[in-house]
C-alpha positions as CSV (number, residue, x, y, z in Angstrom):
1,M,16.1,42.8,8.4
2,T,17.1,42.4,12.1
3,I,19.7,39.9,13.2
4,R,16.9,37.9,14.9
5,A,14.9,37.9,11.7
6,V,17.9,36.7,9.7
7,A,18.5,33.9,12.2
8,C,14.9,32.8,12.0
9,A,15.0,32.8,8.2
10,V,18.2,30.7,8.2
11,A,16.7,28.3,10.7
12,L,13.5,28.0,8.7
13,A,15.5,27.4,5.5
14,S,17.6,24.7,7.3
15,L,14.4,23.0,8.6
16,T,12.8,23.1,5.2
17,S,16.0,21.6,3.7
18,L,16.0,18.8,6.3
19,S,12.3,18.1,5.7
20,I,12.8,17.9,2.0
21,S,15.8,15.7,2.5
22,A,13.9,13.4,4.8
23,V,11.1,13.1,2.3
24,E,13.5,12.3,-0.5
25,Q,15.3,9.7,1.7
26,A,11.9,8.1,2.6
27,A,11.0,7.8,-1.0
28,T,14.3,6.0,-1.9
29,P,14.3,2.2,-1.6
30,P,17.0,0.8,0.7
31,P,20.0,-0.9,-0.9
32,G,19.0,-4.1,-2.8
33,F,15.3,-3.1,-3.0
34,V,13.4,-1.9,-6.0
35,A,10.1,0.1,-6.1
36,L,7.0,-1.6,-7.3
37,Y,5.2,1.7,-7.7
38,N,6.9,4.3,-9.9
39,G,5.2,7.4,-8.3
40,K,3.5,8.3,-11.6
41,N,1.1,5.7,-12.8
42,L,0.0,2.1,-12.6
43,D,2.6,0.8,-15.1
44,G,3.7,-2.7,-14.0
45,W,0.4,-3.5,-12.4
46,R,-2.7,-5.3,-13.5
47,G,-6.0,-6.2,-11.8
48,G,-6.5,-9.4,-9.8
49,D,-8.9,-11.3,-7.6
50,T,-9.0,-14.1,-5.1
51,Q,-8.1,-16.7,-7.8
52,D,-5.6,-19.5,-8.0
53,H,-2.7,-18.1,-9.9
54,R,-2.1,-21.5,-11.6
55,K,-5.6,-21.4,-13.1
56,Y,-4.8,-17.9,-14.4
57,L,-1.6,-19.1,-16.1
58,A,-3.5,-22.1,-17.6
59,M,-6.0,-19.9,-19.4
60,A,-5.8,-19.7,-23.2
61,P,-4.0,-16.5,-24.1
62,E,-7.0,-14.8,-25.6
63,V,-9.1,-15.6,-22.5
64,R,-6.4,-14.3,-20.2
65,A,-6.0,-11.2,-22.3
66,K,-9.8,-10.5,-22.1
67,Q,-9.8,-11.0,-18.3
68,D,-6.8,-8.7,-17.9
69,A,-8.5,-6.0,-19.9
70,D,-11.7,-6.3,-17.8
71,W,-9.7,-6.2,-14.6
72,L,-7.6,-3.3,-15.7
73,A,-10.7,-1.3,-16.6
74,D,-12.0,-1.9,-13.1
75,V,-8.7,-1.0,-11.6
76,N,-8.7,2.4,-13.4
77,L,-12.1,3.1,-11.8
78,H,-11.0,2.5,-8.2
79,W,-7.3,3.0,-8.0
80,R,-5.2,6.1,-8.7
81,A,-1.6,7.3,-8.5
82,D,-1.4,10.3,-6.1
83,G,2.2,11.3,-6.1
84,P,4.1,9.0,-3.8
85,E,0.8,7.2,-2.8
86,L,-1.3,4.5,-4.4
87,V,-5.0,5.2,-3.5
88,N,-7.9,2.8,-3.6
89,D,-11.5,3.9,-2.8
90,G,-12.4,0.7,-1.0
91,K,-13.9,-1.0,-4.0
92,G,-12.9,-3.0,-7.1
93,R,-10.3,-5.5,-8.1
94,F,-7.0,-5.9,-6.4
95,L,-3.8,-4.2,-7.6
96,T,-1.6,-7.0,-8.8
97,T,2.0,-7.0,-10.0
98,I,2.5,-8.2,-13.6
99,K,5.8,-9.7,-12.5
100,E,5.9,-12.9,-10.4
101,Y,8.1,-13.4,-7.4
102,G,9.6,-16.4,-5.6
103,D,11.4,-15.7,-2.3
104,F,11.5,-12.0,-1.3
105,E,11.5,-9.3,1.3
106,L,8.7,-6.8,1.0
107,L,8.4,-3.4,2.6
108,V,5.2,-1.4,2.4
109,D,3.5,1.4,4.2
110,Y,-0.3,1.8,4.4
111,K,-2.8,4.1,5.9
112,A,-6.3,2.7,6.4
113,L,-9.7,4.2,7.4
114,P,-12.4,2.7,9.7
115,L,-14.4,-0.3,8.4
116,G,-11.7,-1.3,6.0
117,D,-10.8,-4.9,5.4
118,S,-7.6,-5.3,3.3
119,G,-4.5,-7.4,3.0
120,I,-1.5,-8.4,0.9
121,Y,-1.5,-11.5,-1.2
122,L,1.8,-13.3,-1.4
123,R,2.4,-15.1,-4.7
124,G,-1.3,-14.6,-5.3
125,V,-2.3,-16.4,-2.1
126,P,-4.3,-14.7,0.7
127,Q,-3.0,-13.0,2.9
128,V,-1.3,-10.8,5.4
129,Q,-4.4,-9.3,6.9
130,I,-5.2,-5.6,7.5
131,W,-8.1,-5.0,9.8
132,D,-10.1,-2.2,11.4
133,H,-9.3,-3.7,14.8
134,T,-11.9,-1.4,16.4
135,N,-14.9,-2.7,14.4
136,P,-17.0,-4.9,16.8
137,A,-18.8,-6.5,13.8
138,E,-15.5,-8.2,12.8
139,F,-14.4,-9.2,16.3
140,K,-15.9,-12.7,15.6
141,N,-13.4,-13.0,12.8
142,G,-10.4,-11.9,14.9
143,A,-10.2,-8.2,14.0
144,D,-9.6,-7.3,17.7
145,K,-6.3,-9.2,17.5
146,G,-5.0,-6.7,15.0
147,S,-3.4,-6.7,11.6
148,G,-0.4,-8.7,10.4
149,G,-1.5,-12.3,10.7
150,L,-2.0,-14.9,8.0
151,W,-5.7,-14.8,8.4
152,N,-6.6,-17.3,5.7
153,N,-4.6,-20.1,7.5
154,S,-6.7,-22.7,9.2
155,A,-8.1,-22.0,12.6
156,G,-5.5,-22.6,15.2
157,A,-2.6,-22.8,12.7
158,P,0.6,-21.0,13.4
159,G,0.6,-17.5,12.0
160,K,-3.2,-17.1,11.7
161,D,-3.4,-14.7,14.5
162,P,-0.7,-12.0,15.1
163,F,1.4,-12.3,18.3
164,V,0.6,-8.7,19.3
165,L,-1.8,-5.9,18.4
166,A,0.6,-3.6,16.5
167,D,-1.8,-1.3,14.5
168,K,-1.4,2.4,14.8
169,P,-4.4,4.8,15.3
170,F,-6.3,5.7,12.2
171,G,-4.7,8.6,10.3
172,E,-1.2,7.3,10.9
173,W,0.9,5.3,8.5
174,N,1.6,1.6,9.3
175,H,4.8,-0.2,8.1
176,F,5.0,-3.8,7.1
177,R,8.2,-5.9,6.7
178,I,7.4,-9.3,5.2
179,I,9.9,-12.0,4.4
180,M,8.8,-15.0,2.3
181,K,11.1,-18.0,1.9
182,G,9.7,-21.2,0.4
183,N,6.2,-21.5,1.9
184,R,7.1,-19.8,5.2
185,V,6.4,-16.1,6.1
186,T,7.7,-13.8,8.8
187,V,5.9,-10.5,9.4
188,W,6.7,-7.4,11.3
189,L,4.1,-4.6,11.7
190,N,5.4,-1.3,13.0
191,D,8.6,-3.1,14.0
192,K,6.7,-5.6,16.1
193,L,6.9,-9.3,15.2
194,T,3.4,-10.6,14.4
195,V,4.2,-13.9,12.5
196,D,7.4,-15.9,12.9
197,N,8.4,-18.3,10.1
198,A,4.9,-19.7,9.7
199,V,3.7,-21.8,6.8
200,L,1.4,-19.9,4.5
201,E,-1.3,-22.4,3.6
202,N,-2.5,-22.7,0.1
203,Y,-6.0,-21.2,0.3
204,Y,-7.0,-22.7,-3.0
205,D,-5.8,-26.3,-2.2
206,R,-4.6,-26.9,1.4
207,K,-3.3,-30.3,0.4
208,T,-0.6,-28.7,-1.7
209,D,2.1,-26.0,-1.1
210,I,1.6,-22.5,-2.4
211,P,3.1,-21.8,-5.9
212,E,6.9,-21.3,-6.1
213,R,6.3,-18.0,-7.9
214,G,3.4,-15.6,-8.2
215,P,2.3,-12.0,-8.0
216,I,2.0,-9.5,-5.1
217,E,-1.5,-8.3,-4.7
218,L,-2.8,-5.3,-2.7
219,Q,-6.3,-6.4,-1.7
220,T,-8.8,-3.9,-0.4
221,H,-12.4,-3.4,0.2
222,G,-14.6,-1.5,2.6
223,S,-13.0,1.9,2.8
224,E,-10.2,4.0,1.3
225,I,-6.7,2.8,1.8
226,R,-3.4,4.4,0.8
227,W,-0.1,2.7,0.1
228,K,3.4,4.0,-0.3
229,N,7.0,3.0,-0.2
230,V,6.1,-0.4,-1.8
231,W,9.6,-1.9,-2.1
232,I,10.7,-5.5,-2.8
233,K,14.0,-7.4,-2.7
234,E,14.2,-10.7,-4.4
235,L,16.0,-13.4,-2.4
236,P,18.0,-16.4,-3.7
237,A,15.8,-19.5,-3.6
238,G,16.3,-21.8,-0.7
239,K,18.5,-19.4,1.3
């Protein structure tokens, strides 16, 4: 082997090592965060829907168990674990954490396809919106303003529309950072502030605050969406 060939081999090995290291680093939650997805299966998750979480908790145990079983059967049809990614085919129930959360910081990456309409429910309440911002059929609903707003807030309410259009082109990964304290939410999409400490209205009863605790839901319909690096850090209440 020539000296040049050896040098190339060493450089390639070094580059491969760096690439593997970067992947490993990207798959490790930052200090204080834990992964909601284990990289293997859907353990820790159940199915969900646009449903007041308080009503879910108020169900008789046998009724709730049957609903959970029905939802989980649906989840298994439309969601799958694909290595570091959670994949949904654009149909079915929402992937919902079994654990409930109060105040938290949530990090999550997603990659959407055209015609998708998804979002992230906070404590079971809709939602940090994910749009196809290029779909003219949804411009009337604000899709042209981009993802990252609290779309289910009342018209004109703070947070309903994102401050900026921060979506990346289709085929690229987008990154959310979401902080929830009390009933207020701050959102960054791809490191751009889209919502600043806005009240998340209770979609199910706007006269009352959202629940103090509830699940995280990955809502999706319309087209395939992929999620990865779903990490959460619980925050002390009231701080």
